[in-house]
Every structure is written in C-alpha cells, then in structure tokens.
PQR file of N, CA, C, O and H, with PARSE charges and radii, in Angstrom:
ATOM      1  N   MET A   1       0.842  -1.169   0.000 -0.4000 1.5000
ATOM      2  CA  MET A   1       0.000   0.000   0.000 -0.0000 2.0000
ATOM      3  C   MET A   1       0.888   1.233   0.000  0.5500 1.7000
ATOM      4  O   MET A   1       1.676   1.432   0.924 -0.5500 1.4000
ATOM      5  N   GLN A   2       0.765   2.060  -1.029 -0.4000 1.5000
ATOM      6  CA  GLN A   2       1.529   3.302  -1.111 -0.0000 2.0000
ATOM      7  C   GLN A   2       0.715   4.457  -0.585  0.5500 1.7000
ATOM      8  O   GLN A   2      -0.513   4.461  -0.675 -0.5500 1.4000
ATOM      9  H   GLN A   2       0.124   1.898  -1.780  0.4000 1.0000
ATOM     10  N   SER A   3       1.406   5.440  -0.036 -0.4000 1.5000
ATOM     11  CA  SER A   3       0.749   6.602   0.543 -0.0000 2.0000
ATOM     12  C   SER A   3       1.412   7.867   0.023  0.5500 1.7000
ATOM     13  O   SER A   3       2.598   7.867  -0.310 -0.5500 1.4000
ATOM     14  H   SER A   3       2.403   5.436   0.037  0.4000 1.0000
ATOM     15  N   ASP A   4       0.640   8.944  -0.045 -0.4000 1.5000
ATOM     16  CA  ASP A   4       1.183  10.255  -0.400 -0.0000 2.0000
ATOM     17  C   ASP A   4       1.585  11.044   0.840  0.5500 1.7000
ATOM     18  O   ASP A   4       2.013  12.192   0.724 -0.5500 1.4000
ATOM     19  H   ASP A   4      -0.323   8.944   0.225  0.4000 1.0000
ATOM     20  N   ALA A   5       1.457  10.454   2.012 -0.4000 1.5000
ATOM     21  CA  ALA A   5       1.777  11.144   3.264 -0.0000 2.0000
ATOM     22  C   ALA A   5       3.259  11.515   3.298  0.5500 1.7000
ATOM     23  O   ALA A   5       4.116  10.752   2.853 -0.5500 1.4000
ATOM     24  H   ALA A   5       1.109   9.521   2.106  0.4000 1.0000
ATOM     25  N   ALA A   6       3.538  12.691   3.831 -0.4000 1.5000
ATOM     26  CA  ALA A   6       4.916  13.168   3.919 -0.0000 2.0000
ATOM     27  C   ALA A   6       5.609  12.716   5.200  0.5500 1.7000
ATOM     28  O   ALA A   6       6.838  12.698   5.267 -0.5500 1.4000
ATOM     29  H   ALA A   6       2.841  13.311   4.192  0.4000 1.0000
ATOM     30  N   THR A   7       4.833  12.352   6.214 -0.4000 1.5000
ATOM     31  CA  THR A   7       5.414  11.925   7.491 -0.0000 2.0000
ATOM     32  C   THR A   7       4.776  10.616   7.938  0.5500 1.7000
ATOM     33  O   THR A   7       3.697  10.246   7.477 -0.5500 1.4000
ATOM     34  H   THR A   7       3.835  12.366   6.161  0.4000 1.0000
ATOM     35  N   VAL A   8       5.453   9.933   8.830 -0.4000 1.5000
ATOM     36  CA  VAL A   8       4.918   8.685   9.375 -0.0000 2.0000
ATOM     37  C   VAL A   8       3.624   8.973  10.127  0.5500 1.7000
ATOM     38  O   VAL A   8       2.662   8.211  10.029 -0.5500 1.4000
ATOM     39  H   VAL A   8       6.330  10.233   9.204  0.4000 1.0000
ATOM     40  N   GLU A   9       3.602  10.069  10.876 -0.4000 1.5000
ATOM     41  CA  GLU A   9       2.406  10.434  11.635 -0.0000 2.0000
ATOM     42  C   GLU A   9       1.217  10.661  10.698  0.5500 1.7000
ATOM     43  O   GLU A   9       0.110  10.196  10.971 -0.5500 1.4000
ATOM     44  H   GLU A   9       4.383  10.688  10.956  0.4000 1.0000
ATOM     45  N   ALA A  10       1.449  11.378   9.592 -0.4000 1.5000
ATOM     46  CA  ALA A  10       0.375  11.622   8.623 -0.0000 2.0000
ATOM     47  C   ALA A  10      -0.082  10.315   7.987  0.5500 1.7000
ATOM     48  O   ALA A  10      -1.271  10.133   7.724 -0.5500 1.4000
ATOM     49  H   ALA A  10       2.348  11.756   9.370  0.4000 1.0000
ATOM     50  N   PHE A  11       0.848   9.415   7.743 -0.4000 1.5000
ATOM     51  CA  PHE A  11       0.503   8.107   7.196 -0.0000 2.0000
ATOM     52  C   PHE A  11      -0.414   7.354   8.148  0.5500 1.7000
ATOM     53  O   PHE A  11      -1.430   6.799   7.729 -0.5500 1.4000
ATOM     54  H   PHE A  11       1.814   9.563   7.956  0.4000 1.0000
ATOM     55  N   LEU A  12      -0.055   7.334   9.436 -0.4000 1.5000
ATOM     56  CA  LEU A  12      -0.878   6.631  10.420 -0.0000 2.0000
ATOM     57  C   LEU A  12      -2.271   7.235  10.518  0.5500 1.7000
ATOM     58  O   LEU A  12      -3.254   6.502  10.629 -0.5500 1.4000
ATOM     59  H   LEU A  12       0.770   7.784   9.777  0.4000 1.0000
ATOM     60  N   VAL A  13      -2.368   8.550  10.478 -0.4000 1.5000
ATOM     61  CA  VAL A  13      -3.668   9.227  10.556 -0.0000 2.0000
ATOM     62  C   VAL A  13      -4.540   8.866   9.357  0.5500 1.7000
ATOM     63  O   VAL A  13      -5.764   8.813   9.474 -0.5500 1.4000
ATOM     64  H   VAL A  13      -1.570   9.145  10.388  0.4000 1.0000
ATOM     65  N   SER A  14      -3.918   8.619   8.209 -0.4000 1.5000
ATOM     66  CA  SER A  14      -4.681   8.334   6.989 -0.0000 2.0000
ATOM     67  C   SER A  14      -5.274   6.923   6.964  0.5500 1.7000
ATOM     68  O   SER A  14      -6.121   6.626   6.122 -0.5500 1.4000
ATOM     69  H   SER A  14      -2.924   8.663   8.114  0.4000 1.0000
ATOM     70  N   LEU A  15      -4.843   6.065   7.868 -0.4000 1.5000
ATOM     71  CA  LEU A  15      -5.295   4.673   7.872 -0.0000 2.0000
ATOM     72  C   LEU A  15      -6.620   4.506   8.612  0.5500 1.7000
ATOM     73  O   LEU A  15      -6.988   5.325   9.454 -0.5500 1.4000
ATOM     74  H   LEU A  15      -4.155   6.306   8.552  0.4000 1.0000
ATOM     75  N   THR A  16      -7.322   3.430   8.280 -0.4000 1.5000
ATOM     76  CA  THR A  16      -8.513   3.069   9.049 -0.0000 2.0000
ATOM     77  C   THR A  16      -8.059   2.603  10.430  0.5500 1.7000
ATOM     78  O   THR A  16      -6.893   2.256  10.620 -0.5500 1.4000
ATOM     79  H   THR A  16      -7.023   2.765   7.596  0.4000 1.0000
ATOM     80  N   ASP A  17      -8.975   2.596  11.384 -0.4000 1.5000
ATOM     81  CA  ASP A  17      -8.615   2.247  12.762 -0.0000 2.0000
ATOM     82  C   ASP A  17      -7.949   0.883  12.875  0.5500 1.7000
ATOM     83  O   ASP A  17      -6.947   0.742  13.576 -0.5500 1.4000
ATOM     84  H   ASP A  17      -9.922   2.878  11.229  0.4000 1.0000
ATOM     85  N   ASP A  18      -8.493  -0.128  12.192 -0.4000 1.5000
ATOM     86  CA  ASP A  18      -7.915  -1.469  12.311 -0.0000 2.0000
ATOM     87  C   ASP A  18      -6.518  -1.529  11.705  0.5500 1.7000
ATOM     88  O   ASP A  18      -5.630  -2.171  12.265 -0.5500 1.4000
ATOM     89  H   ASP A  18      -9.307  -0.014  11.622  0.4000 1.0000
ATOM     90  N   ARG A  19      -6.315  -0.871  10.575 -0.4000 1.5000
ATOM     91  CA  ARG A  19      -4.981  -0.854   9.962 -0.0000 2.0000
ATOM     92  C   ARG A  19      -4.006  -0.030  10.796  0.5500 1.7000
ATOM     93  O   ARG A  19      -2.840  -0.396  10.939 -0.5500 1.4000
ATOM     94  H   ARG A  19      -7.036  -0.349  10.120  0.4000 1.0000
ATOM     95  N   ARG A  20      -4.484   1.079  11.343 -0.4000 1.5000
ATOM     96  CA  ARG A  20      -3.624   1.925  12.174 -0.0000 2.0000
ATOM     97  C   ARG A  20      -3.111   1.136  13.377  0.5500 1.7000
ATOM     98  O   ARG A  20      -1.927   1.206  13.710 -0.5500 1.4000
ATOM     99  H   ARG A  20      -5.432   1.377  11.227  0.4000 1.0000
ATOM    100  N   ARG A  21      -3.992   0.394  14.022 -0.4000 1.5000
ATOM    101  CA  ARG A  21      -3.577  -0.408  15.183 -0.0000 2.0000
ATOM    102  C   ARG A  21      -2.531  -1.451  14.779  0.5500 1.7000
ATOM    103  O   ARG A  21      -1.535  -1.639  15.477 -0.5500 1.4000
ATOM    104  H   ARG A  21      -4.953   0.338  13.752  0.4000 1.0000
ATOM    105  N   ALA A  22      -2.760  -2.117  13.665 -0.4000 1.5000
ATOM    106  CA  ALA A  22      -1.824  -3.152  13.211 -0.0000 2.0000
ATOM    107  C   ALA A  22      -0.469  -2.550  12.842  0.5500 1.7000
ATOM    108  O   ALA A  22       0.571  -3.068  13.248 -0.5500 1.4000
ATOM    109  H   ALA A  22      -3.570  -1.964  13.098  0.4000 1.0000
ATOM    110  N   ILE A  23      -0.476  -1.474  12.085 -0.4000 1.5000
ATOM    111  CA  ILE A  23       0.780  -0.840  11.671 -0.0000 2.0000
ATOM    112  C   ILE A  23       1.491  -0.233  12.877  0.5500 1.7000
ATOM    113  O   ILE A  23       2.715  -0.322  12.977 -0.5500 1.4000
ATOM    114  H   ILE A  23      -1.320  -1.052  11.755  0.4000 1.0000
ATOM    115  N   ALA A  24       0.745   0.382  13.792 -0.4000 1.5000
ATOM    116  CA  ALA A  24       1.355   0.961  14.994 -0.0000 2.0000
ATOM    117  C   ALA A  24       2.035  -0.122  15.829  0.5500 1.7000
ATOM    118  O   ALA A  24       3.115   0.106  16.375 -0.5500 1.4000
ATOM    119  H   ALA A  24      -0.249   0.454  13.711  0.4000 1.0000
ATOM    120  N   ALA A  25       1.418  -1.292  15.931 -0.4000 1.5000
ATOM    121  CA  ALA A  25       2.024  -2.399  16.679 -0.0000 2.0000
ATOM    122  C   ALA A  25       3.315  -2.860  15.998  0.5500 1.7000
ATOM    123  O   ALA A  25       4.316  -3.118  16.667 -0.5500 1.4000
ATOM    124  H   ALA A  25       0.541  -1.477  15.487  0.4000 1.0000
ATOM    125  N   LEU A  26       3.287  -2.960  14.685 -0.4000 1.5000
ATOM    126  CA  LEU A  26       4.479  -3.345  13.931 -0.0000 2.0000
ATOM    127  C   LEU A  26       5.587  -2.305  14.105  0.5500 1.7000
ATOM    128  O   LEU A  26       6.746  -2.657  14.326 -0.5500 1.4000
ATOM    129  H   LEU A  26       2.474  -2.750  14.142  0.4000 1.0000
ATOM    130  N   LEU A  27       5.228  -1.029  14.004 -0.4000 1.5000
ATOM    131  CA  LEU A  27       6.216   0.038  14.181 -0.0000 2.0000
ATOM    132  C   LEU A  27       6.828   0.007  15.578  0.5500 1.7000
ATOM    133  O   LEU A  27       8.025   0.246  15.733 -0.5500 1.4000
ATOM    134  H   LEU A  27       4.286  -0.743  13.825  0.4000 1.0000
ATOM    135  N   ASP A  28       6.026  -0.281  16.585 -0.4000 1.5000
ATOM    136  CA  ASP A  28       6.544  -0.370  17.956 -0.0000 2.0000
ATOM    137  C   ASP A  28       7.617  -1.449  18.070  0.5500 1.7000
ATOM    138  O   ASP A  28       8.656  -1.232  18.694 -0.5500 1.4000
ATOM    139  H   ASP A  28       5.054  -0.475  16.459  0.4000 1.0000
ATOM    140  N   VAL A  29       7.368  -2.604  17.471 -0.4000 1.5000
ATOM    141  CA  VAL A  29       8.344  -3.698  17.517 -0.0000 2.0000
ATOM    142  C   VAL A  29       9.628  -3.294  16.802  0.5500 1.7000
ATOM    143  O   VAL A  29      10.725  -3.506  17.318 -0.5500 1.4000
ATOM    144  H   VAL A  29       6.524  -2.781  16.964  0.4000 1.0000
ATOM    145  N   ILE A  30       9.488  -2.713  15.616 -0.4000 1.5000
ATOM    146  CA  ILE A  30      10.675  -2.301  14.856 -0.0000 2.0000
ATOM    147  C   ILE A  30      11.451  -1.240  15.621  0.5500 1.7000
ATOM    148  O   ILE A  30      12.673  -1.334  15.743 -0.5500 1.4000
ATOM    149  H   ILE A  30       8.596  -2.540  15.196  0.4000 1.0000
ATOM    150  N   ARG A  31      10.760  -0.237  16.135 -0.4000 1.5000
ATOM    151  CA  ARG A  31      11.429   0.856  16.854 -0.0000 2.0000
ATOM    152  C   ARG A  31      12.179   0.359  18.082  0.5500 1.7000
ATOM    153  O   ARG A  31      13.227   0.905  18.426 -0.5500 1.4000
ATOM    154  H   ARG A  31       9.768  -0.160  16.036  0.4000 1.0000
ATOM    155  N   LYS A  32      11.664  -0.656  18.739 -0.4000 1.5000
ATOM    156  CA  LYS A  32      12.327  -1.199  19.931 -0.0000 2.0000
ATOM    157  C   LYS A  32      13.548  -2.046  19.579  0.5500 1.7000
ATOM    158  O   LYS A  32      14.408  -2.271  20.430 -0.5500 1.4000
ATOM    159  H   LYS A  32      10.813  -1.100  18.459  0.4000 1.0000
ATOM    160  N   ASN A  33      13.634  -2.516  18.340 -0.4000 1.5000
ATOM    161  CA  ASN A  33      14.685  -3.456  17.972 -0.0000 2.0000
ATOM    162  C   ASN A  33      15.684  -2.951  16.943  0.5500 1.7000
ATOM    163  O   ASN A  33      16.730  -3.574  16.761 -0.5500 1.4000
ATOM    164  H   ASN A  33      12.935  -2.333  17.648  0.4000 1.0000
ATOM    165  N   ILE A  34      15.403  -1.863  16.274 -0.4000 1.5000
ATOM    166  CA  ILE A  34      16.299  -1.380  15.229 -0.0000 2.0000
ATOM    167  C   ILE A  34      17.449  -0.590  15.847  0.5500 1.7000
ATOM    168  O   ILE A  34      17.279   0.050  16.884 -0.5500 1.4000
ATOM    169  H   ILE A  34      14.553  -1.358  16.422  0.4000 1.0000
ATOM    170  N   ASP A  35      18.597  -0.635  15.223 -0.4000 1.5000
ATOM    171  CA  ASP A  35      19.770   0.102  15.681 -0.0000 2.0000
ATOM    172  C   ASP A  35      19.443   1.595  15.763  0.5500 1.7000
ATOM    173  O   ASP A  35      18.774   2.139  14.885 -0.5500 1.4000
ATOM    174  H   ASP A  35      18.735  -1.156  14.380  0.4000 1.0000
ATOM    175  N   ALA A  36      19.912   2.238  16.805 -0.4000 1.5000
ATOM    176  CA  ALA A  36      19.600   3.651  17.055 -0.0000 2.0000
ATOM    177  C   ALA A  36      20.140   4.584  15.977  0.5500 1.7000
ATOM    178  O   ALA A  36      19.689   5.726  15.880 -0.5500 1.4000
ATOM    179  H   ALA A  36      20.455   1.796  17.518  0.4000 1.0000
ATOM    180  N   ASP A  37      21.091   4.133  15.168 -0.4000 1.5000
ATOM    181  CA  ASP A  37      21.641   4.980  14.108 -0.0000 2.0000
ATOM    182  C   ASP A  37      20.673   5.182  12.952  0.5500 1.7000
ATOM    183  O   ASP A  37      20.823   6.134  12.186 -0.5500 1.4000
ATOM    184  H   ASP A  37      21.457   3.206  15.247  0.4000 1.0000
ATOM    185  N   PHE A  38      19.688   4.310  12.812 -0.4000 1.5000
ATOM    186  CA  PHE A  38      18.731   4.431  11.720 -0.0000 2.0000
ATOM    187  C   PHE A  38      17.725   5.537  12.008  0.5500 1.7000
ATOM    188  O   PHE A  38      17.353   5.769  13.159 -0.5500 1.4000
ATOM    189  H   PHE A  38      19.566   3.537  13.434  0.4000 1.0000
ATOM    190  N   GLU A  39      17.290   6.213  10.955 -0.4000 1.5000
ATOM    191  CA  GLU A  39      16.239   7.219  11.058 -0.0000 2.0000
ATOM    192  C   GLU A  39      15.011   6.711  10.316  0.5500 1.7000
ATOM    193  O   GLU A  39      15.119   6.024   9.301 -0.5500 1.4000
ATOM    194  H   GLU A  39      17.592   6.024  10.021  0.4000 1.0000
ATOM    195  N   GLU A  40      13.852   7.060  10.838 -0.4000 1.5000
ATOM    196  CA  GLU A  40      12.580   6.626  10.273 -0.0000 2.0000
ATOM    197  C   GLU A  40      11.996   7.751   9.432  0.5500 1.7000
ATOM    198  O   GLU A  40      12.125   8.926   9.775 -0.5500 1.4000
ATOM    199  H   GLU A  40      13.764   7.618  11.662  0.4000 1.0000
ATOM    200  N   GLY A  41      11.358   7.387   8.336 -0.4000 1.5000
ATOM    201  CA  GLY A  41      10.694   8.379   7.503 -0.0000 2.0000
ATOM    202  C   GLY A  41       9.904   7.702   6.400  0.5500 1.7000
ATOM    203  O   GLY A  41       9.913   6.478   6.270 -0.5500 1.4000
ATOM    204  H   GLY A  41      11.253   6.432   8.057  0.4000 1.0000
ATOM    205  N   MET A  42       9.227   8.507   5.617 -0.4000 1.5000
ATOM    206  CA  MET A  42       8.469   7.981   4.488 -0.0000 2.0000
ATOM    207  C   MET A  42       9.386   7.897   3.275  0.5500 1.7000
ATOM    208  O   MET A  42      10.073   8.861   2.936 -0.5500 1.4000
ATOM    209  H   MET A  42       9.220   9.501   5.722  0.4000 1.0000
ATOM    210  N   GLN A  43       9.390   6.737   2.625 -0.4000 1.5000
ATOM    211  CA  GLN A  43      10.206   6.502   1.442 -0.0000 2.0000
ATOM    212  C   GLN A  43       9.390   5.720   0.429  0.5500 1.7000
ATOM    213  O   GLN A  43       8.870   4.647   0.737 -0.5500 1.4000
ATOM    214  H   GLN A  43       8.831   5.954   2.900  0.4000 1.0000
ATOM    215  N   SER A  44       9.279   6.247  -0.759 -0.4000 1.5000
ATOM    216  CA  SER A  44       8.544   5.573  -1.837 -0.0000 2.0000
ATOM    217  C   SER A  44       7.130   5.209  -1.418  0.5500 1.7000
ATOM    218  O   SER A  44       6.619   4.155  -1.796 -0.5500 1.4000
ATOM    219  H   SER A  44       9.701   7.118  -1.009  0.4000 1.0000
ATOM    220  N   GLY A  45       6.494   6.076  -0.638 -0.4000 1.5000
ATOM    221  CA  GLY A  45       5.109   5.871  -0.249 -0.0000 2.0000
ATOM    222  C   GLY A  45       4.887   4.923   0.907  0.5500 1.7000
ATOM    223  O   GLY A  45       3.755   4.511   1.162 -0.5500 1.4000
ATOM    224  H   GLY A  45       6.908   6.933  -0.331  0.4000 1.0000
ATOM    225  N   ALA A  46       5.959   4.567   1.617 -0.4000 1.5000
ATOM    226  CA  ALA A  46       5.834   3.652   2.752 -0.0000 2.0000
ATOM    227  C   ALA A  46       6.807   4.071   3.850  0.5500 1.7000
ATOM    228  O   ALA A  46       7.744   4.834   3.614 -0.5500 1.4000
ATOM    229  H   ALA A  46       6.878   4.901   1.409  0.4000 1.0000
ATOM    230  N   VAL A  47       6.565   3.557   5.050 -0.4000 1.5000
ATOM    231  CA  VAL A  47       7.485   3.825   6.150 -0.0000 2.0000
ATOM    232  C   VAL A  47       8.781   3.073   5.871  0.5500 1.7000
ATOM    233  O   VAL A  47       8.764   1.904   5.485 -0.5500 1.4000
ATOM    234  H   VAL A  47       5.804   2.937   5.242  0.4000 1.0000
ATOM    235  N   GLY A  48       9.894   3.755   6.070 -0.4000 1.5000
ATOM    236  CA  GLY A  48      11.186   3.124   5.848 -0.0000 2.0000
ATOM    237  C   GLY A  48      12.212   3.629   6.837  0.5500 1.7000
ATOM    238  O   GLY A  48      11.980   4.611   7.541 -0.5500 1.4000
ATOM    239  H   GLY A  48       9.908   4.704   6.384  0.4000 1.0000
ATOM    240  N   TRP A  49      13.343   2.957   6.887 -0.4000 1.5000
ATOM    241  CA  TRP A  49      14.432   3.331   7.779 -0.0000 2.0000
ATOM    242  C   TRP A  49      15.690   3.443   6.961  0.5500 1.7000
ATOM    243  O   TRP A  49      15.909   2.667   6.030 -0.5500 1.4000
ATOM    244  H   TRP A  49      13.532   2.159   6.315  0.4000 1.0000
ATOM    245  N   PHE A  50      16.518   4.406   7.305 -0.4000 1.5000
ATOM    246  CA  PHE A  50      17.732   4.644   6.544 -0.0000 2.0000
ATOM    247  C   PHE A  50      18.838   5.130   7.469  0.5500 1.7000
ATOM    248  O   PHE A  50      18.588   5.646   8.559 -0.5500 1.4000
ATOM    249  H   PHE A  50      16.340   5.036   8.061  0.4000 1.0000
ATOM    250  N   LEU A  51      20.066   4.950   7.002 -0.4000 1.5000
ATOM    251  CA  LEU A  51      21.221   5.478   7.718 -0.0000 2.0000
ATOM    252  C   LEU A  51      21.562   6.834   7.121  0.5500 1.7000
ATOM    253  O   LEU A  51      21.793   6.929   5.915 -0.5500 1.4000
ATOM    254  H   LEU A  51      20.270   4.531   6.117  0.4000 1.0000
ATOM    255  N   PRO A  52      21.600   7.880   7.928 -0.5600 1.5000
ATOM    256  CA  PRO A  52      22.010   9.184   7.416  0.2800 2.0000
ATOM    257  C   PRO A  52      23.458   9.117   6.918  0.5500 1.7000
ATOM    258  O   PRO A  52      24.246   8.302   7.397 -0.5500 1.4000
ATOM    259  N   HIS A  53      23.797   9.968   5.968 -0.4000 1.5000
ATOM    260  CA  HIS A  53      25.154   9.972   5.414 -0.0000 2.0000
ATOM    261  C   HIS A  53      26.212  10.125   6.502  0.5500 1.7000
ATOM    262  O   HIS A  53      27.294   9.549   6.395 -0.5500 1.4000
ATOM    263  H   HIS A  53      23.156  10.630   5.579  0.4000 1.0000
ATOM    264  N   SER A  54      25.915  10.884   7.532 -0.4000 1.5000
ATOM    265  CA  SER A  54      26.891  11.077   8.609 -0.0000 2.0000
ATOM    266  C   SER A  54      27.228   9.761   9.303  0.5500 1.7000
ATOM    267  O   SER A  54      28.342   9.601   9.800 -0.5500 1.4000
ATOM    268  H   SER A  54      25.036  11.352   7.618  0.4000 1.0000
ATOM    269  N   ASN A  55      26.307   8.831   9.346 -0.4000 1.5000
ATOM    270  CA  ASN A  55      26.558   7.533   9.979 -0.0000 2.0000
ATOM    271  C   ASN A  55      27.135   6.512   9.017  0.5500 1.7000
ATOM    272  O   ASN A  55      27.877   5.620   9.427 -0.5500 1.4000
ATOM    273  H   ASN A  55      25.401   8.961   8.942  0.4000 1.0000
ATOM    274  N   VAL A  56      26.803   6.635   7.746 -0.4000 1.5000
ATOM    275  CA  VAL A  56      27.270   5.658   6.768 -0.0000 2.0000
ATOM    276  C   VAL A  56      28.781   5.700   6.653  0.5500 1.7000
ATOM    277  O   VAL A  56      29.425   4.653   6.588 -0.5500 1.4000
ATOM    278  H   VAL A  56      26.200   7.360   7.413  0.4000 1.0000
ATOM    279  N   SER A  57      29.360   6.898   6.627 -0.4000 1.5000
ATOM    280  CA  SER A  57      30.809   7.002   6.459 -0.0000 2.0000
ATOM    281  C   SER A  57      31.558   6.364   7.623  0.5500 1.7000
ATOM    282  O   SER A  57      32.691   5.913   7.450 -0.5500 1.4000
ATOM    283  H   SER A  57      28.836   7.749   6.679  0.4000 1.0000
ATOM    284  N   GLU A  58      30.949   6.318   8.798 -0.4000 1.5000
ATOM    285  CA  GLU A  58      31.590   5.678   9.941 -0.0000 2.0000
ATOM    286  C   GLU A  58      31.494   4.159   9.860  0.5500 1.7000
ATOM    287  O   GLU A  58      32.332   3.460  10.431 -0.5500 1.4000
ATOM    288  H   GLU A  58      30.029   6.685   8.939  0.4000 1.0000
ATOM    289  N   ARG A  59      30.497   3.638   9.168 -0.4000 1.5000
ATOM    290  CA  ARG A  59      30.257   2.198   9.114 -0.0000 2.0000
ATOM    291  C   ARG A  59      30.857   1.537   7.879  0.5500 1.7000
ATOM    292  O   ARG A  59      31.317   0.398   7.948 -0.5500 1.4000
ATOM    293  H   ARG A  59      29.816   4.205   8.704  0.4000 1.0000
ATOM    294  N   LEU A  60      30.856   2.234   6.764 -0.4000 1.5000
ATOM    295  CA  LEU A  60      31.289   1.632   5.510 -0.0000 2.0000
ATOM    296  C   LEU A  60      32.543   2.322   4.998  0.5500 1.7000
ATOM    297  O   LEU A  60      32.569   3.548   4.890 -0.5500 1.4000
ATOM    298  H   LEU A  60      30.482   3.160   6.707  0.4000 1.0000
ATOM    299  N   PRO A  61      33.568   1.568   4.683 -0.5600 1.5000
ATOM    300  CA  PRO A  61      34.762   2.204   4.115  0.2800 2.0000
ATOM    301  C   PRO A  61      34.461   2.682   2.697  0.5500 1.7000
ATOM    302  O   PRO A  61      34.048   1.899   1.842 -0.5500 1.4000
ATOM    303  N   LEU A  62      34.669   3.956   2.463 -0.4000 1.5000
ATOM    304  CA  LEU A  62      34.417   4.506   1.136 -0.0000 2.0000
ATOM    305  C   LEU A  62      35.640   4.363   0.249  0.5500 1.7000
ATOM    306  O   LEU A  62      35.542   4.469  -0.973 -0.5500 1.4000
ATOM    307  H   LEU A  62      35.004   4.592   3.158  0.4000 1.0000
ATOM    308  N   ARG A  63      36.783   4.124   0.857 -0.4000 1.5000
ATOM    309  CA  ARG A  63      38.022   3.888   0.116 -0.0000 2.0000
ATOM    310  C   ARG A  63      38.651   2.613   0.665  0.5500 1.7000
ATOM    311  O   ARG A  63      38.570   2.337   1.862 -0.5500 1.4000
ATOM    312  H   ARG A  63      36.863   4.037   1.850  0.4000 1.0000
ATOM    313  N   PRO A  64      39.273   1.846  -0.209 -0.5600 1.5000
ATOM    314  CA  PRO A  64      39.933   0.638   0.295  0.2800 2.0000
ATOM    315  C   PRO A  64      41.078   1.010   1.241  0.5500 1.7000
ATOM    316  O   PRO A  64      41.748   2.026   1.055 -0.5500 1.4000
ATOM    317  N   ALA A  65      41.284   0.190   2.232 -0.4000 1.5000
ATOM    318  CA  ALA A  65      42.393   0.422   3.160 -0.0000 2.0000
ATOM    319  C   ALA A  65      43.716   0.266   2.418  0.5500 1.7000
ATOM    320  O   ALA A  65      43.842  -0.574   1.527 -0.5500 1.4000
ATOM    321  H   ALA A  65      40.740  -0.636   2.383  0.4000 1.0000
ATOM    322  N   SER A  66      44.683   1.067   2.787 -0.4000 1.5000
ATOM    323  CA  SER A  66      45.989   0.968   2.125 -0.0000 2.0000
ATOM    324  C   SER A  66      46.640  -0.372   2.484  0.5500 1.7000
ATOM    325  O   SER A  66      46.394  -0.935   3.551 -0.5500 1.4000
ATOM    326  H   SER A  66      44.581   1.749   3.510  0.4000 1.0000
ATOM    327  N   ALA A  67      47.453  -0.851   1.592 -0.4000 1.5000
ATOM    328  CA  ALA A  67      48.074  -2.171   1.763 -0.0000 2.0000
ATOM    329  C   ALA A  67      49.386  -2.068   2.536  0.5500 1.7000
ATOM    330  O   ALA A  67      50.331  -2.787   2.210 -0.5500 1.4000
ATOM    331  H   ALA A  67      47.653  -0.393   0.726  0.4000 1.0000
ATOM    332  N   GLY A  68      49.476  -1.251   3.489 -0.4000 1.5000
ATOM    333  CA  GLY A  68      50.757  -1.176   4.164 -0.0000 2.0000
ATOM    334  C   GLY A  68      50.631  -0.849   5.538  0.5500 1.7000
ATOM    335  O   GLY A  68      51.635  -0.749   6.244 -0.5500 1.4000
ATOM    336  H   GLY A  68      48.709  -0.667   3.754  0.4000 1.0000
TER
END
C-alpha cells in the first residue's frame, strides 16, 4: 500500500482504525529493535528506515584500506 503522506504520523492518521492499530504495533516492535543509528521516515510511499550519510561514512569504508 503506497501513501502520499509526507510523514509517518500523517501516514498513520490516513489509515482506518484497524490498519492503524496493526501498523502501529508493527512500528513499535521495529522501533524497539532497530539500531539507534537508523532514522525513520516515508520513502517511496511507505514507512522506511535509513542510515544518514553522517553515519554511513563511519560504518562503511568509502576507500579501500591501504596495503601497508
């Protein structure tokens, strides 16, 4: 299900009561278990999580380590 909502809160408000309860329960589980470095937001019409660029550079080597 895709949404035109710009925020997670707006997405939840747009749902019917039964869907809102189900999605809110799912979001609670994810929020309690996902790494704190991830940020939540709407992506491609759905709730998604992403690593901000400031955190990615600390986690992923952008250049190969020197051989010496």
